[in-house]
Structures are given as structure tokens and as C-alpha cells.
N, C-alpha and C positions, 0 to 999 in steps of 0.2 A: 487734569484741568479743574473749570468752574464754566456753570453757561452763567454767561454775565447780559440774554436779553435774549427775548421770545419774539416773535410772530407768529398770524396766522392771517389766512385768509379764504371764503367761501364762497363759493356762487352764490348769486339772487336769488334764483328759479329753485323754490319750496317746491317739492313732490311730497302729499299726502299720501298714506294709505289708503283714502277714500279717491283718489284722483289716481290710484293703480286699479283698486276693485272696477274701474269703470271698465278697462279693456282684459284687466285679467281674472280667471276663476276664482279670486281670493278676496278676504273681506280686513278690515280695519284692525278686527279681533281676532284674527288668525294669525295676520301678520304679527302683531303687537304680542300676544302670550308665547311667539315660537320663539321671536326673536328680541323684544324689545324695542324694536324699533316705527317708531309713528310717522316720521315726516324723515327727507333728507334733503340736503343743496345738492344739484344737477347743475351739469356746466350747461348752458343755452350757446348764449354768443360771446362767453367769454373763451380766451385762450388760456390754457394751462401755463404755458410760460409768462403771461401775464403775470397771472395766479401770484406764479412763484415769488416773480421778482418782486413782489408787494410784500410778499410775506418775510422775504431777504431786508429789504427794507425799515420795515417796520420791527426784524429783529435788533439790526444796526441800531435804527434809533431807540430804542427801547435798550441797549446796551452802552451809547451814549458815545456811538464808534464813527467812521466813516468805511467808507470801503476801500480806500486804499489803506487803513491799517490790515488789512486781511492777509495771509499768508496762504493761504487753502480756502476752495469750496469743496462741498461734498453732497452732490444730490443722488438723493436716494428717488428711486423712480422705476414702477414697473412694464409702462407703457405711455407712448403719448403720440404725436401728430408726426416725429420729426424720428425719422431712424439717424441720422446724421447732419446738424453736429450735435453732439451731446448735450442733454439740456441745461450739465450746468455750466456750461460754456454761452449760451444763452442767458442764463441768469448772471454771469461774470458781467457780460457786455451792458446788459441789464440797470446794471447796479453803479456799472463805473469802478468795475474796479479790475487789477492786475497780476493777480496771484492765479499759479494752476488752478484747475481745476478737474474734478473724475464724476462718473455718473457711477453709482452701485444698483445693480436689482436683485435683493435680498427681501423681495415679496416685502409682506406685512411688517415684518420685522430692521426692515432695512432704516429707520431713523435711530436704533440702537448698533445696529453695524456700523452704520458712519459716526456713531459716537467713539465705538471703539478703536477704529480706524484714525482719529482726530487724537485719541489720546496717548496713542501708539506713534504717531507721528512727533508729536510734543514730546514725549518720553527719551525718543529718540533724538532731541533737539533741532529739529529738524522744521518748527513750526510755533508759533506762538499764539496766533488768530486765526481762530478756522472758524468757516458759516457752513452749518446742516443745515440743509433745506431736504424737506419730502413732498412733492409737487405729482399726484395722485388724478388719476379720471378712471376708478374701477367700472364707471357706469357705461364706459365703452368697451367694455370687455364682454358684458353681459348679454344673453339671448332676453329681450322685454319682452317673451312672450313663454320666459320662464322662470315661474311664479318660486319656484324655488331658489331663483339666483339673482336676481333682477329686483327682489325685493331687499334684499340686505342693504345695498352699497349706496354710500354720497359720493360727493368730490370735494377736495379740497387742497392745501399745502400751506404748511408749517413749515417754521423754521428758529434756528437757535442759534447764537453765536457761545462759543467756545474760548476761554481765554484764559491765563495763568491763575493758577489756584490749585487748592488743595482739595475738593469738593466731591470731585469724582472718587467714590470709594473701593466700588468692584465692578467689572461688567464680566458677564458672563454671557459665553454663544452656545450655540448648539447647532446641530444638522443628523437630521436621519432621514436617509433616501427614499421617500415614499410617493414616488412622479402621478403615480394612477391614481390617488386620490383626491386633489386639486392641481389645475392644469386646462392650461388653452394652447391649442394651434392658430399658428396665423400663416396664411397663404401669401409665398414670396413669389415674384414674377419671376413668368418662364423661362426658358433656355431652349433653344433648338436642342440641344442634347439631355434632358430632363426626362428620364423615364420610369423611373420609380409614382408611385400611387402619392398625391398629393392632396391633403384638405383642407377646410376653414372650419373650426371650430371654436364657437363662444367659448369660456369660461364654463368647465364641468368642476365639479364639486359630490361629493361620497360624504355628508353631513356628519354624519355618526364618528366617521376615521378622524376628520379635522375634529370633532368636538374632543374626542378621546384623547387624541394628542396634546392639545392645546390645550387643555386642564393638567394634564401628566405635565410635559415639559414647560409651561408656567411655574406649575409648583416645584418642580424639579429645580428650575435655572433659580428661581427667587432664593429658594432655600440653600443653592450654594454660596449666593452670593453676604447670605446671612451668617451662613458658618463663619466665610473666609473672613470676615470682618469683625465675627466675634460680638454681630449683634444678637436680638431676638426680633422675632415676629413682632411684637408688640413695643417694641423702642422706635418702631416707624411709623412716622405720622401721617404720611400718604400712599396708596398704592395706587400707582398711572397703569393702568391694564388696556391693552390691546382693546377697541369697542368694535368686538366681531358679535356676540351675541353676548345679551344679556343673562343667558343660562351658565353660560362659560364665566361671565365675571363674579356669579352668584357661586360657581362651586369651588373656583378659585377661593372667595373670600373663607366659604365654609370649610376648607383644610387648611389654610391659615390660622383660621377661628380668629378673626379679627372682625370687629363690627363695622357694618355697612357704611358709618360717617367716613371710613379712612377710604374710601374708594369711590372717590369723582367718577361721574358717569356721565356724559353728553352722546349718547348714541340714541336716545330719545327719537332726535331731531336731525342729529346729523347721519347715522349710521357705519358702514364701516367705512372710511375713507382708506382702506391699505396702511405706507405706511408712515400717512401725516396723519393719522387715528391720535399718536401720543403725543407730537408734538403741537397740534392742534391741542388737546387737552392739556397740557401744559401750559400754551399759553393764556387758556380760557381762566386758569387758576391764580397764575400769574398775575394777569391784570383785573382780576377778583377780588385781588387781597388776598386769597386763602392761605397762601403761605406765610411763615417767619422766618426769619433769618435764626439758621441752624437746625431750621425744619429736617430729617430724614425722608427723604421720599425713594420707594421704591418703583422701577417702571418694568414693564413685561411687554413683549410681543412674540408672536407667532405667525407662521405662514407659509404657502405652499414650499416646498420642497422636500420634506419640511424641515423649515429653521424655527431657532426662535432666537431670544435674547432678555437677560432683564441687565437692567443697571441702578444702581444704589449709587445715591449721593448725596450732599448736605444742600441746603437751600441758603 
């Protein structure tokens, strides 16, 4: 397949590091030097599903397509206010599509996992046009009195339309079970029969473990796509990495021995928006004219599980 169109939406509320320092034991210098984040977009009066629908509409418009041409919708989402129905079904109705749809939860690597699902369905002859939407509100997962986690995240939605083509060169997915490194428990409604102890715990993260996994997994996944396709790291024009931490991005860049100019970033004013990071960055690069026809692009993401993935494609 090929990526024919992109779209993204960010909440209007911008929260700076200095604003966080007003109620947290932190500072702009502490956050910026450790993460690269200076500000982030945070949901206030918006609804995540509305942002997802608008991102989808923008992607369709960018692709020059209408919703009734879609054969499938895949939505990557970790958590939202709906337990059911699935977010993809809400998006389907919001854009006026009539095709089947599914949600996946592959943490921050969800967009790449969704692209692999779309590509596999296409190769099986089941679809021609697929809409992938990543919509995330990780700011609703954290404890806003915990400076180790809440300063990292922002909200947003990104989307891409995939159509027939020969531009996706390779996708590599991986997983390594380490469920105690990055996790959250959500308290379910009680029943008269529950006797086990249950807790409600916001997002917990072992930062050093996540850092080590992210650098190792991303470097390995990207290298695997290059090896399989016979490309060198020098031949890649742009590296679009999950915007989790500027130190992680810099470490991957150093491992690949590539110039910083090949690594567009928006973490400074976006933060980590989970699986929507990659499609938001993709859309911003697309609309700013950064890409040229024929450019080779490597995308990589990693998240809780641990799961990771890399995508190599031609623009």
C-alpha cells in the first residue's frame, strides 16, 4: 500500500513547564533537560472522539477521498471514556463511512501495528482503502501530583489513509513481555461476588528500564527493515521516531550514525501523545512540505508491553 493522505488534531489548551511548576516540585529546566518537553497540548473541554473524527476527515481530504470509499477503519487507542462501543465505530459514524472497523491497543507502537494490519489485509485481497486513526489522551492516565510521569505527556489524534501502491517497503513488529516496567491498573465496577483485592493505580513507569528498551528495540527494528530491503541507514531521508523523550531520540540517532537534520521532532511543544505521536509528526512534516516524492522514510515506535515496531516506506 501507500500513504495517500494524513491529518491531525491537537487540543487547544497548552500547558507549559512553568505552569506545572506552579503546583509540582519541578521547574522548566528540570523537565526540559531530562525530557526535551517545554509545553504540551492537553484536553480540556474537547472530546477525544471528536478530535479523532476531525483528524480522519483531514486525512481523507488530504488524500482526495470520501468516507464511502473506505473498506476498513483501524483505530489505535489505549484508553478513552468509552468502554464500549469501540472508538473506531464512533469514528465510522462521525465521518459517514459504512465499512468494518476495529480498535487495537498496542500502546505507543499502535500506529505501526495498525499499518501492518492494513498492509496484511491488502495483500490478502480483502481491502483497497484503509483509514488508520491514532487517538490518545494519556494525560488522563497519570497522577498529576507525580512529576516523574505527568510532565511527559500530551494529547492528540493523528490519521493516515492507505491506498493501493508499492510504497510500504517493510514493517517489523516485536514484543518482549515486561509488564512491571510500564503499567496502569483501572478499578472495575464491583459485583456481589468479588473477593480478590483490587486497586486503582495511575500510570507507573520505571524510567531507566523504558529508556534501555526503547533505544535497543528501535535500533534493532530499524536495522531489520534496512537489512531486509537492502538499504543503508544513509539512504533514509527522514527518521520519524516516537516522541517519548529527546534523550531516547538522540541515542537512536547516534546509534544509526545519522545527522540530526534527518530526525524531525515536535516533542518540545507536544510531549508524548502515545500512539498518535507518529501520525501527528507525519502529518506535520507532510503539510510543511518537508517530504519530496521518492523520499525514503523510517518510522519507529515503542511502548508498554513492551512492544515496538518499525516501518520503512517511500513517500
